[in-house]
Steps between C-alpha positions, in 0.01 A plus 500: 500500500633844406536790733192689611419847374535780748202728547682775311570266208137387497380861489731568204367193317140602565564848358602333173180297449183627337176549690353187333801292599482631856128420514570144378777454758277618784204285387725194472636566848145535632399172339801303623556628854274485805709775656455725199124439501483590867704815443307623196159411642572678825606813307246513219188340646538461876128500576393263223780250552541512877257216577657281229852573623406428860325175406800388296746568780277346764497178294879509472537549874243227574706256288804582714308386806373168367291410802499139383881490548579645843869422484591739223363852473685660208631808678755578229226544240289704740791731579553549124130580454519759779820647356350528150179655623682753717707612201231503234155556643310793639518532880140382530560181300837439668354540850214263425729231354755525781227481762359195319841332532509579873146363541584175319817454705313557825217265397755237398674496837166503683394199292821296528663623820838651568718527188850650538672830562579560132132458410392753762776743404373497139146575610615773741721664234201510268281648773763766566502584129122522516514735801755717318271518196212618717717752683620646169145585396392863526172415673326215685283380208700184426533420870124535548437271203722228649446565872278197572739266319795646693329448834395147403847390393661645813239328718557174310876536561467536876643208689708371205856406592837657429367837620295524182174613658667757722700646211192517274318687777791741544525568126125560475540761774759674279236582236472877527143502370389263774617739768346801327155339466466361850 
């Protein structure tokens, strides 16, 4: 495999293509890449595509937590999903998907019992990313939309080992919108 283009080199190449060629390149990218579809849909039609995007990512996350196979949640794939969504989606979509991951992880451990520290660390990192997304918002709208789910997942996490429940509770308390609406 040859060397990768730098961003500057890519920009130069794109300046040299016609509008029709650029349109074809973008449409091909959209057709071939889930990440590109997520990115373009969240930019150009966030309201129309949001439910479809959320349903698609919820299915992907659900497959990671194959409840018929308790010995192997696919945390690597889930972490990649979270990473992709955080980079490419609107804050509303990203927050919903990340919270879905946290909910599935919490449900999984409540269904099958104590997992391991690495598992809980992955879920807690995702919840911290979720809290940071909420705190970056300019108002409490997104928090209010997700408030019941947040409370439910933190309640479901209480009593889980490795300090998981306590840390989830502490992170929930760090949501600035929670404090401002009490």
